[in-house]
N, C-alpha and C positions, 0 to 999 in steps of 0.2 A: 165636554163630552160626557154623556150619561150612558152607562152600559148595563146590559142584562146578560147573565150567564145562564145558558140553558144546557143542562146535563141530560143526555139521552141514554136510556138504558133501564129496562125493567128490573135488573138486579139491584139498582139503587133504591127503587120503590119497595122492593121486597126485603130490604135491610141486609142483603148479602154482602154488600160493600158500602163503605162510607164515601161521601162526595168530597173527597179531599182536593179534587181538581179545582172546584169553585173557590175553596179557601185559598189555594195557591195563586190562582189568577187574580182574585180580588186584591191580595196583598201586592202583587206586581203592578196592577193598575193604579192603586193608591199612590205608588211612588211617582207616577207621572201625572197625577191630578185628575184621573178619570174616575167619576163617581159610579159606584156600583150600588144601585138601589134595589135590585131584585136578583134572587137566585131561583131558578125554576128547574124542576126535575120532571121529566116526562118519560113514559115507557116507550117500548119499541112498537109504536102504533102511528101510522102515517097521519091519520085524521087528527089525533090528539096533538101530534107535533105541529101540524098546520095551524091548529088553534093557538098553541103556545107561541108560534111565530107571529101570528096576527096580533095577539095581545102585546107581545114584546115590542113590536114596531110602533105601537101607540105611545110607548113611554120611554124608549131608548133610542139613541143614535147609533149605538154599537151593539150588535148581537153576537155573542161568542158561544159557539156550540162545542161541547166535548162529547166524544163517543159516537158510535154508529157509522164509522168509516171502514169497517172490516169487510171480509169477503162473504159472510153468511147472509142468509135471506133476511134476518131480522136487523141487519145493518142498513138502515134506510135514511140516514140523515141527509146525505148529499143528494139522493134522488128526490126526497121530499122538498128540499130547498131549491133544487134545480127547477122542479115543476112550479113551485110558488113564485120564483123570480123569472120564469120564462127563459131559463138558461139551458143550453145544451151541455151534456156531459161529454168530455173528450178525454182520450187517453194521453197522459203525460209520459212521453217516451223515456225521460230520465228515471221517473219512478218505476216504470215497467221494467227497464233494464236493471235497476237495483233489485227488484223483486226476483227477476229471473236469475241474477247472479247469486242471490241468497240460496235459492233452491238448488242451484248447481253446486254451491259450496258445501251444503249439508247433505248432498246426494239424495235428495228427496224429489219425488215427482210433483211438478207444479200443476195443480188442477186448474180448470178453466175459470172457476170463480175467483181465483187469486188475482186474475187480471182486473177484476172489479176494483181492487184497491188502488189501481193506477188512474182511475177516472177522476177528473177534476172539473170544476165549473168553468165553462168557457169565459175568457177575459179576466180570470182571477189570477192573483199573484200566488204562485205555488210555493208553499212552505216545505222545504225538504225535511224528511224524517230520517235523521241520522241514527236512530235507535230502534227503528221498526220498518214497516212496509208502507202503510197508508200515508201519503203526504197530506199536509194541511192546505188550507186555501184562505185567501183574503180578497174580498170583493166589495166594491162600492157600487151602489145603485140607488138612484133617487135620493141623493144626499144622506144615505144611510149605509153603514158598514156591516159586513157579515164576515165572521171568521169561523172556520171549521177546523177543529183540532181532533186528533185521535183520543181514545179514552184511557189507555194505560198510562199511569203516572210517569213511568220511566221513559215514555215517548213524549207525552204532552209537555212536561216541564222543560226539558232542554229545547224542544221546538219553540215553545213560547218565548223563552229567554233569548234564544239565538235569532229567531226570525219574526215571531209574532209581535213581541214588544217593540222592536224598532219600526215595524210597519205601522203600528198604531201611532207611535210617537211622531212619525213623519207627517201624519194627517192632522195632528193637533194644532189648532191656531192659538190656543191659550197654553202657555208653557208652565202653568202653575204646578208646583209639586205639593204632595201631601205628606207630612211627617206625623208619626204617631209615637207616643211613649206610654208604656204601661207602668203604673206604680202599684206595687203589691203591699197589702196590709194584712196583719194578723192580730187577733186579740180584740177586735172591734167588729160589731155586727154591721151589716149593710145599711140597715135603717138608721142606726146611730151615726155612722160615718156620713151618710147622705144629709142627715139633719144638720151636722156641723158645717157642711159646705154648701147648704141649700142655696144660699144667696149667690154663690159662685156659679152653680149649675143654672139657676134661673136667669142670671145675667150673661150667660155664655153666648158668644157670637163666633169669634175666631181668636183663640182656639176653642174647641168644644170639649166637654167633659162627660164621659159616659161611665157610670158605675156598673160593675159586673160582680156577681157573687158565685161561689162554688167551692165545695169541699172545705167549708169552714173558713175560707179566706174571702177577702174582698179586693177587687182590683179597680183602679180608675184608669181609663184610657184617655189621654189628652191628645187631641188631633188638631193640627194646624195646617191651613192651606195658604201658600204664599208663592210668589215668583222668585223668592230668595231663600236658599237653604239657611243662611246665617240668620236672617230675620225670623224665619219660622222657628229655629232653635231658640232664639231669644224670647219669643212670645211663649213658647212651651215652658222655658225655664222660669219665666215670671209667674205663670199660672201654677207651676209646680211648687214654687216657694210659698205662694198664698195657701196652697193646700197643706204644705208642711207646717205652716204657722198654726193650723187648726188641729191636725191629726198626725203630725210627724212622728210622735212617739210610737205609733203602731206600724210605721213603714219599715219594710225589711229588704226590698230589692226591686229591680227593674225587669220589665219585659218577661222573658221566659224562664227566669230563675225560679228556684224553689227554696223553701226553708232549709232543706238538707244541703243544697249546693252552697248557700250562704254560710251555713254552719261549718261545712267542710273547709271553706276558704279561710274562715277565722281560725279554726283549729290548726290549719297548715301554717298560717302566718305567725301564730303564737307558739308553734312547736309543741302542741299538746296532743295527748292521746286520751281517748275516751273508752270506757268499758260500760256495758249495759246489763242490767238485771231486769228481765221482763216477765211479768205475770200475766195480766189481762191482755197485753198486746202481743204475746206469743211469738216474739222475734221480729215484729214488723219494723221496729227501729233499726235492728241489726241488718235486716234485708235491705233497707233503704241506704244505710251507711255503706254497705259493701257494694252497692250499685255505683258508687263513686270510684272512678279510675284512680288507682294509687291509694286506696283506702287504708292499706296496711301502715301507712305513715301517720295516720290519725286515729286508727281504731285498733285496740288491743284484742278485743273479743267480747263475748257476752254469754249469758246463761238464761235460758228460758226456765224460770222457776215457777211453774204452774201449780205445783202441789206444795203443801206445807212442809212435807218431808224434804223436798229439794231446797226450799228456803232455809230450813234449819241445817240440813246435813252438808249441803254444798256451799251455801252462802252465809252460814253461821249466824243466822238470825236467832236471837235468844228465845228459848222456849217460853220464858216468862213474858217476853214482849208479845208473843202471839196469844198467850193465855189471857193477859191483862188488857191488851189493846186490840187484838185481832190482826189479820193480815191486811185488811183494808183500813189502814191507819197511818198517821203521820210518823209514828215511831217505827213501824215496819219499813216504810219507804226510806226513812233516814238510814237505818241499818243496812238495807239492801244496797243503797247507793255507796255508802262508805266501804262496805265489805267487798263489793265487786271491784271497786277501784284498787283496793289493797291486794286482793287475791290475784288479780290479773295484771298487776304492775302498771296501772294507768294513772294519769294525772287527774282524771275526772271520772266519776261514777255517776251514772244516771239510772234511775229505777222507775218502774211503772207498776202500780198495784191498784186494783179497784174492781168495780162491778160493771162488766160490759153488758150484761143482760143475757137472757130475758128476765131472769129472776133476781130478787134481792139476795144479798149476801151479808151475813152477820148483822142483819137489821138495817143495812145501808141500802138506799134506793138505787135502782139502775142509773148509771151515769156518774156515780161517785168515784172519783179518781184522785189518787195521790201520786205526785211525781217528785222524786227526790233527786237533788243535784248536789254532788259533793265535788268541789274544786279545790284540790290540794289541801284536803282536810277540813275545809269550811263548807258546811252543809246547810242547804235550804230545802224546805219541802213546800210545794205548792199544791193546794187542793182546788180541783175544778169540779163543777157540777154540769154534766152534759145531759142532753135529751135527744134521743134518736134511736136508731136501730143498733143492734149489737155491733155490726161491722162499722157503722158510722162512728160509734163511740170509741172503738179501737183506733180507727184512722185518725180521728181528731185528737185522741190522747197522744199519739206519736207526734203530731204536728205541734201540740202544746209543749211537749218535751223539747222539741227542737227550738221552739220560740223562746222558752224560758232559759235554756242553756245559751242560746245566741245572745239574749239580752244580758245575761250574767257576764259573758265574756267581753261584751262591748262596753261595759260600765267602766 
């Protein structure tokens, strides 16, 4: 079964909200082997919605609509589909009763247009809305399936899981499942990683390999379709190992994890605490660290040492170090990392000093960064050269710090 998801709502096209419903439904459909080849977004306009339906019918067996089931005049999804399919709209008594009970409970007057939410396509399977008013619908006509769902995520997600997903699954003749696993890499560019595994990508059939890039990281999504979960997992594992043989040194985690999450896990397992001294990153490392629940067990604290005075007076960087080498230097990064660990009673000190931009500093070009890592008195300093915006350089510096520290602790 091939599906197309059609989100209805001008607010989506205006950028006022993100189309998270399509993302959610696509992931759910992948679990039962339904291919989603297209996401469509159309505004609150009957003619444009009719055109979107016509196009979708040419390329999909299952059309899933989200939004446009509410009480107002611009909620026109079910009216448009009813006209298109030649179906009557009838009032669902259970839905109407639920709406009436809601207004009675909150002691508000129910206006006539609220009854519109109880209208459903004749001959459709009604999908109850346990978290809102407008019910969903599932209908088959001319060997094609149509599912209408409400727009609010708090309504559509439980409705789809509880009622929509099983309704689709019951119609499937092919019971294949689709499994995906995301491998996350850092310290290698997308083009280089792809070059190293190009023969695997070119030869892919099942599983498939899809590279994705973003925020200085690279991910590979391995996807396998099979009628057996065990066999699908075996095929993914085999492909994963082939990838690790080429670029395993840059791998740091699976699926939705982050460098900071992985670092926090290692710190917790090893019973270590870290302290941070941040110049160009301005506290970004500390902010991400304290986003981790229970961070007090792995994080002592930190100092944003943006000026030379703070570096000298609070973090005790020698005046001679700054005069001879500058603040953008290996020597300054080393003292910052060692001193912040000592002053804050941590096992590990990490420091960030460099040139975020837009101007050069001490003769160093924008993107010159030194990251100091001191683990129980043993200190390393890594130099990186970045290119990008000021904010991008700061963000990537923090990720490199997390990566270098994670690599050091895993040795």
